PyMOL Python script that loads the backbone (N, CA, C, O; Angstrom):
from pymol import cmd

cmd.read_pdbstr("""\
ATOM      1  N   MET A   1     115.801 139.196  18.304  1.00  0.00           N
ATOM      2  CA  MET A   1     116.902 138.487  17.901  1.00  0.00           C
ATOM      3  C   MET A   1     117.936 138.842  17.626  1.00  0.00           C
ATOM      4  O   MET A   1     118.229 139.973  17.240  1.00  0.00           O
ATOM      5  N   LYS A   2     118.876 137.648  17.832  1.00  0.00           N
ATOM      6  CA  LYS A   2     120.200 138.274  17.930  1.00  0.00           C
ATOM      7  C   LYS A   2     121.065 139.201  16.876  1.00  0.00           C
ATOM      8  O   LYS A   2     120.558 138.879  15.801  1.00  0.00           O
ATOM      9  N   PRO A   3     121.861 139.956  16.651  1.00  0.00           N
ATOM     10  CA  PRO A   3     122.498 140.703  15.831  1.00  0.00           C
ATOM     11  C   PRO A   3     123.147 139.492  14.815  1.00  0.00           C
ATOM     12  O   PRO A   3     122.865 139.351  13.625  1.00  0.00           O
ATOM     13  N   ALA A   4     123.785 138.931  15.352  1.00  0.00           N
ATOM     14  CA  ALA A   4     124.468 137.207  14.553  1.00  0.00           C
ATOM     15  C   ALA A   4     123.329 136.550  13.319  1.00  0.00           C
ATOM     16  O   ALA A   4     123.509 136.163  12.164  1.00  0.00           O
ATOM     17  N   VAL A   5     122.444 136.619  13.953  1.00  0.00           N
ATOM     18  CA  VAL A   5     121.475 135.672  13.215  1.00  0.00           C
ATOM     19  C   VAL A   5     120.803 136.807  12.313  1.00  0.00           C
ATOM     20  O   VAL A   5     120.600 136.544  11.127  1.00  0.00           O
ATOM     21  N   MET A   6     120.444 138.080  12.835  1.00  0.00           N
ATOM     22  CA  MET A   6     120.041 138.957  11.688  1.00  0.00           C
ATOM     23  C   MET A   6     121.188 139.203  10.670  1.00  0.00           C
ATOM     24  O   MET A   6     120.891 139.570   9.534  1.00  0.00           O
ATOM     25  N   THR A   7     122.421 139.026  11.007  1.00  0.00           N
ATOM     26  CA  THR A   7     123.214 139.355   9.832  1.00  0.00           C
ATOM     27  C   THR A   7     123.024 138.019   8.912  1.00  0.00           C
ATOM     28  O   THR A   7     122.905 138.174   7.697  1.00  0.00           O
ATOM     29  N   MET A   8     122.993 136.709   9.475  1.00  0.00           N
ATOM     30  CA  MET A   8     123.125 135.698   8.583  1.00  0.00           C
ATOM     31  C   MET A   8     121.985 135.768   7.557  1.00  0.00           C
ATOM     32  O   MET A   8     122.080 135.734   6.330  1.00  0.00           O
ATOM     33  N   ASP A   9     120.607 135.898   8.513  1.00  0.00           N
ATOM     34  CA  ASP A   9     119.451 136.278   7.563  1.00  0.00           C
ATOM     35  C   ASP A   9     119.572 137.127   6.244  1.00  0.00           C
ATOM     36  O   ASP A   9     119.206 136.798   5.116  1.00  0.00           O
ATOM     37  N   LEU A  10     120.262 138.472   6.710  1.00  0.00           N
ATOM     38  CA  LEU A  10     120.537 139.198   5.733  1.00  0.00           C
ATOM     39  C   LEU A  10     121.603 139.223   4.721  1.00  0.00           C
ATOM     40  O   LEU A  10     121.471 139.769   3.626  1.00  0.00           O
ATOM     41  N   GLN A  11     122.947 138.454   5.227  1.00  0.00           N
ATOM     42  CA  GLN A  11     123.445 137.432   4.090  1.00  0.00           C
ATOM     43  C   GLN A  11     122.781 136.749   3.070  1.00  0.00           C
ATOM     44  O   GLN A  11     123.006 136.995   1.885  1.00  0.00           O
ATOM     45  N   LEU A  12     121.944 135.872   3.459  1.00  0.00           N
ATOM     46  CA  LEU A  12     121.348 134.826   2.649  1.00  0.00           C
ATOM     47  C   LEU A  12     120.264 135.982   1.842  1.00  0.00           C
ATOM     48  O   LEU A  12     119.975 135.712   0.676  1.00  0.00           O
ATOM     49  N   LEU A  13     119.832 136.913   2.296  1.00  0.00           N
ATOM     50  CA  LEU A  13     119.030 137.369   1.122  1.00  0.00           C
ATOM     51  C   LEU A  13     119.742 138.335  -0.004  1.00  0.00           C
ATOM     52  O   LEU A  13     119.318 138.618  -1.125  1.00  0.00           O
ATOM     53  N   ALA A  14     120.838 138.711   0.580  1.00  0.00           N
ATOM     54  CA  ALA A  14     121.497 139.894  -0.363  1.00  0.00           C
ATOM     55  C   ALA A  14     121.783 138.727  -1.486  1.00  0.00           C
ATOM     56  O   ALA A  14     121.654 139.011  -2.677  1.00  0.00           O
ATOM     57  N   ASP A  15     122.178 137.402  -1.073  1.00  0.00           N
ATOM     58  CA  ASP A  15     122.771 136.497  -1.665  1.00  0.00           C
ATOM     59  C   ASP A  15     121.943 136.170  -3.006  1.00  0.00           C
ATOM     60  O   ASP A  15     122.402 136.262  -4.145  1.00  0.00           O
ATOM     61  N   VAL A  16     120.164 135.627  -2.539  1.00  0.00           N
ATOM     62  CA  VAL A  16     119.226 135.639  -3.546  1.00  0.00           C
ATOM     63  C   VAL A  16     119.232 136.992  -4.134  1.00  0.00           C
ATOM     64  O   VAL A  16     119.677 137.080  -5.278  1.00  0.00           O
ATOM     65  N   LEU A  17     118.904 137.832  -3.671  1.00  0.00           N
ATOM     66  CA  LEU A  17     118.828 138.966  -4.761  1.00  0.00           C
ATOM     67  C   LEU A  17     119.803 139.208  -5.775  1.00  0.00           C
ATOM     68  O   LEU A  17     119.602 139.351  -6.981  1.00  0.00           O
ATOM     69  N   ARG A  18     120.965 139.239  -5.101  1.00  0.00           N
ATOM     70  CA  ARG A  18     122.456 139.474  -6.448  1.00  0.00           C
ATOM     71  C   ARG A  18     122.343 138.516  -7.416  1.00  0.00           C
ATOM     72  O   ARG A  18     122.522 138.770  -8.607  1.00  0.00           O
ATOM     73  N   GLU A  19     121.958 137.044  -6.846  1.00  0.00           N
ATOM     74  CA  GLU A  19     121.915 136.008  -7.915  1.00  0.00           C
ATOM     75  C   GLU A  19     120.666 135.960  -8.870  1.00  0.00           C
ATOM     76  O   GLU A  19     120.596 135.266  -9.885  1.00  0.00           O
ATOM     77  N   ASN A  20     119.309 137.132  -8.205  1.00  0.00           N
ATOM     78  CA  ASN A  20     118.637 137.079  -9.134  1.00  0.00           C
ATOM     79  C   ASN A  20     118.092 138.359  -9.602  1.00  0.00           C
ATOM     80  O   ASN A  20     116.920 138.674  -9.811  1.00  0.00           O
ATOM     81  N   ASN A  21     119.483 139.223  -9.761  1.00  0.00           N
ATOM     82  CA  ASN A  21     119.230 140.774  -9.958  1.00  0.00           C
ATOM     83  C   ASN A  21     117.934 141.599  -9.471  1.00  0.00           C
ATOM     84  O   ASN A  21     117.439 142.462 -10.197  1.00  0.00           O
ATOM     85  N   CYS A  22     117.559 141.373  -8.558  1.00  0.00           N
ATOM     86  CA  CYS A  22     116.281 142.089  -8.001  1.00  0.00           C
ATOM     87  C   CYS A  22     116.834 143.698  -7.245  1.00  0.00           C
ATOM     88  O   CYS A  22     117.077 143.878  -6.052  1.00  0.00           O
ATOM     89  N   THR A  23     116.889 144.340  -7.953  1.00  0.00           N
ATOM     90  CA  THR A  23     117.273 145.685  -7.570  1.00  0.00           C
ATOM     91  C   THR A  23     116.135 146.581  -6.852  1.00  0.00           C
ATOM     92  O   THR A  23     116.109 147.329  -5.875  1.00  0.00           O
ATOM     93  N   SER A  24     115.011 146.038  -8.026  1.00  0.00           N
ATOM     94  CA  SER A  24     113.804 146.658  -7.753  1.00  0.00           C
ATOM     95  C   SER A  24     113.062 146.561  -5.969  1.00  0.00           C
ATOM     96  O   SER A  24     112.536 147.266  -5.108  1.00  0.00           O
ATOM     97  N   LEU A  25     113.513 145.104  -6.259  1.00  0.00           N
ATOM     98  CA  LEU A  25     113.292 144.919  -4.570  1.00  0.00           C
ATOM     99  C   LEU A  25     114.003 145.353  -3.079  1.00  0.00           C
ATOM    100  O   LEU A  25     113.561 145.235  -1.937  1.00  0.00           O
ATOM    101  N   ILE A  26     115.304 145.910  -3.584  1.00  0.00           N
ATOM    102  CA  ILE A  26     116.074 146.655  -2.495  1.00  0.00           C
ATOM    103  C   ILE A  26     115.501 147.839  -2.503  1.00  0.00           C
ATOM    104  O   ILE A  26     115.374 148.456  -1.445  1.00  0.00           O
ATOM    105  N   ASN A  27     115.073 148.339  -3.665  1.00  0.00           N
ATOM    106  CA  ASN A  27     114.390 149.670  -3.676  1.00  0.00           C
ATOM    107  C   ASN A  27     113.362 149.842  -3.026  1.00  0.00           C
ATOM    108  O   ASN A  27     113.070 150.849  -2.382  1.00  0.00           O
ATOM    109  N   ALA A  28     112.572 148.595  -3.186  1.00  0.00           N
ATOM    110  CA  ALA A  28     111.117 149.013  -1.947  1.00  0.00           C
ATOM    111  C   ALA A  28     111.282 148.206  -0.804  1.00  0.00           C
ATOM    112  O   ALA A  28     110.163 147.973  -0.348  1.00  0.00           O
ATOM    113  N   ILE A  29     112.003 147.771  -0.258  1.00  0.00           N
ATOM    114  CA  ILE A  29     113.048 147.527   1.157  1.00  0.00           C
ATOM    115  C   ILE A  29     112.903 149.004   1.668  1.00  0.00           C
ATOM    116  O   ILE A  29     112.218 149.413   2.606  1.00  0.00           O
ATOM    117  N   ALA A  30     113.946 149.895   0.577  1.00  0.00           N
ATOM    118  CA  ALA A  30     114.107 151.159   1.075  1.00  0.00           C
ATOM    119  C   ALA A  30     113.011 151.812   1.155  1.00  0.00           C
ATOM    120  O   ALA A  30     113.317 152.789   1.838  1.00  0.00           O
ATOM    121  N   GLU A  31     112.034 151.886   0.916  1.00  0.00           N
ATOM    122  CA  GLU A  31     110.756 152.484   1.056  1.00  0.00           C
ATOM    123  C   GLU A  31     109.969 152.500   2.566  1.00  0.00           C
ATOM    124  O   GLU A  31     109.217 153.302   3.120  1.00  0.00           O
ATOM    125  N   LYS A  32     110.595 151.078   2.959  1.00  0.00           N
ATOM    126  CA  LYS A  32     109.966 150.836   4.190  1.00  0.00           C
ATOM    127  C   LYS A  32     111.407 150.349   5.106  1.00  0.00           C
ATOM    128  O   LYS A  32     111.022 149.753   6.112  1.00  0.00           O
ATOM    129  N   ASP A  33     112.601 150.413   5.061  1.00  0.00           N
ATOM    130  CA  ASP A  33     113.667 150.285   6.138  1.00  0.00           C
ATOM    131  C   ASP A  33     115.075 150.700   5.293  1.00  0.00           C
ATOM    132  O   ASP A  33     115.769 149.892   4.676  1.00  0.00           O
ATOM    133  N   PHE A  34     115.305 152.004   5.402  1.00  0.00           N
ATOM    134  CA  PHE A  34     116.197 152.631   4.311  1.00  0.00           C
ATOM    135  C   PHE A  34     117.652 151.727   5.070  1.00  0.00           C
ATOM    136  O   PHE A  34     118.470 151.190   4.323  1.00  0.00           O
ATOM    137  N   GLN A  35     117.779 151.676   6.335  1.00  0.00           N
ATOM    138  CA  GLN A  35     119.232 150.927   6.636  1.00  0.00           C
ATOM    139  C   GLN A  35     119.342 149.768   6.728  1.00  0.00           C
ATOM    140  O   GLN A  35     120.462 149.300   6.935  1.00  0.00           O
ATOM    141  N   VAL A  36     118.165 148.891   6.601  1.00  0.00           N
ATOM    142  CA  VAL A  36     118.261 147.277   6.476  1.00  0.00           C
ATOM    143  C   VAL A  36     118.615 147.005   4.645  1.00  0.00           C
ATOM    144  O   VAL A  36     119.305 146.094   4.186  1.00  0.00           O
ATOM    145  N   ALA A  37     117.824 148.219   3.775  1.00  0.00           N
ATOM    146  CA  ALA A  37     118.170 148.224   2.147  1.00  0.00           C
ATOM    147  C   ALA A  37     119.798 148.943   2.229  1.00  0.00           C
ATOM    148  O   ALA A  37     120.511 148.453   1.353  1.00  0.00           O
ATOM    149  N   GLN A  38     120.370 149.772   2.910  1.00  0.00           N
ATOM    150  CA  GLN A  38     121.799 149.937   2.676  1.00  0.00           C
ATOM    151  C   GLN A  38     122.642 148.892   3.171  1.00  0.00           C
ATOM    152  O   GLN A  38     123.693 148.591   2.605  1.00  0.00           O
ATOM    153  N   MET A  39     122.201 148.298   4.255  1.00  0.00           N
ATOM    154  CA  MET A  39     122.874 147.029   4.618  1.00  0.00           C
ATOM    155  C   MET A  39     122.951 145.656   3.330  1.00  0.00           C
ATOM    156  O   MET A  39     123.930 144.947   3.097  1.00  0.00           O
ATOM    157  N   LEU A  40     121.642 145.609   2.680  1.00  0.00           N
ATOM    158  CA  LEU A  40     121.676 144.702   1.675  1.00  0.00           C
ATOM    159  C   LEU A  40     122.667 144.951   0.670  1.00  0.00           C
ATOM    160  O   LEU A  40     123.552 144.199   0.259  1.00  0.00           O
ATOM    161  N   ASP A  41     122.351 146.242   0.304  1.00  0.00           N
ATOM    162  CA  ASP A  41     123.305 147.065  -0.760  1.00  0.00           C
ATOM    163  C   ASP A  41     124.774 146.403  -0.610  1.00  0.00           C
ATOM    164  O   ASP A  41     125.273 145.729  -1.511  1.00  0.00           O
ATOM    165  N   VAL A  42     125.368 146.647   0.538  1.00  0.00           N
ATOM    166  CA  VAL A  42     126.646 146.829   0.937  1.00  0.00           C
ATOM    167  C   VAL A  42     127.032 145.201   0.903  1.00  0.00           C
ATOM    168  O   VAL A  42     128.186 144.823   0.699  1.00  0.00           O
ATOM    169  N   LEU A  43     126.124 144.461   1.087  1.00  0.00           N
ATOM    170  CA  LEU A  43     126.308 142.847   1.404  1.00  0.00           C
ATOM    171  C   LEU A  43     126.423 142.530  -0.185  1.00  0.00           C
ATOM    172  O   LEU A  43     127.207 141.656  -0.554  1.00  0.00           O
ATOM    173  N   ILE A  44     125.968 142.945  -0.725  1.00  0.00           N
ATOM    174  CA  ILE A  44     125.618 142.489  -2.706  1.00  0.00           C
ATOM    175  C   ILE A  44     126.560 143.132  -2.982  1.00  0.00           C
ATOM    176  O   ILE A  44     127.056 142.519  -3.927  1.00  0.00           O
ATOM    177  N   VAL A  45     127.258 144.128  -2.752  1.00  0.00           N
ATOM    178  CA  VAL A  45     128.736 144.798  -3.611  1.00  0.00           C
ATOM    179  C   VAL A  45     129.946 144.336  -2.893  1.00  0.00           C
ATOM    180  O   VAL A  45     131.014 144.423  -3.499  1.00  0.00           O
ATOM    181  N   GLU A  46     129.935 143.824  -1.601  1.00  0.00           N
ATOM    182  CA  GLU A  46     130.912 143.186  -1.312  1.00  0.00           C
ATOM    183  C   GLU A  46     131.014 141.648  -1.967  1.00  0.00           C
ATOM    184  O   GLU A  46     132.035 141.089  -2.368  1.00  0.00           O
ATOM    185  N   ASP A  47     129.880 141.223  -1.956  1.00  0.00           N
ATOM    186  CA  ASP A  47     129.914 139.441  -2.721  1.00  0.00           C
ATOM    187  C   ASP A  47     130.603 139.715  -4.452  1.00  0.00           C
ATOM    188  O   ASP A  47     131.400 139.100  -5.161  1.00  0.00           O
ATOM    189  N   LYS A  48     129.705 141.098  -4.610  1.00  0.00           N
ATOM    190  CA  LYS A  48     130.328 140.636  -6.166  1.00  0.00           C
ATOM    191  C   LYS A  48     131.786 141.296  -6.625  1.00  0.00           C
ATOM    192  O   LYS A  48     132.318 141.098  -7.718  1.00  0.00           O
ATOM    193  N   TRP A  49     132.303 142.103  -5.577  1.00  0.00           N
ATOM    194  CA  TRP A  49     133.680 142.028  -5.793  1.00  0.00           C
ATOM    195  C   TRP A  49     134.637 141.287  -5.199  1.00  0.00           C
ATOM    196  O   TRP A  49     135.789 141.466  -5.596  1.00  0.00           O
ATOM    197  N   GLU A  50     134.461 140.572  -4.424  1.00  0.00           N
ATOM    198  CA  GLU A  50     134.944 139.008  -3.723  1.00  0.00           C
ATOM    199  C   GLU A  50     134.958 138.367  -4.838  1.00  0.00           C
ATOM    200  O   GLU A  50     136.071 138.095  -5.287  1.00  0.00           O
ATOM    201  N   ASP A  51     133.722 137.929  -5.626  1.00  0.00           N
ATOM    202  CA  ASP A  51     133.216 136.831  -6.838  1.00  0.00           C
ATOM    203  C   ASP A  51     134.257 137.764  -7.752  1.00  0.00           C
ATOM    204  O   ASP A  51     134.501 136.879  -8.572  1.00  0.00           O
ATOM    205  N   ASP A  52     134.959 138.766  -8.163  1.00  0.00           N
ATOM    206  CA  ASP A  52     135.534 139.042  -9.260  1.00  0.00           C
ATOM    207  C   ASP A  52     137.178 138.780  -8.696  1.00  0.00           C
ATOM    208  O   ASP A  52     138.135 138.886  -9.463  1.00  0.00           O
ATOM    209  N   ILE A  53     137.315 138.445  -7.317  1.00  0.00           N
ATOM    210  CA  ILE A  53     139.019 138.407  -7.470  1.00  0.00           C
ATOM    211  C   ILE A  53     139.248 136.684  -7.892  1.00  0.00           C
ATOM    212  O   ILE A  53     140.379 136.243  -8.092  1.00  0.00           O
TER     213      ILE A  53
END
""", "prot")
cmd.dss("prot")
cmd.show_as("cartoon", "prot")
cmd.util.cbc("prot")
cmd.orient("prot")
């Protein structure tokens, strides 16, 4: 998988998780792949910050 495609997939997943307040799912992902969970968390926080501007 190309990195750009993975980033788009992670962004879509982050958007869905943010909209549904699914922090427990991020925690479950962190148990399997901590780096992916960190990226999702960063994407969600960045999206919230941009929405507040």
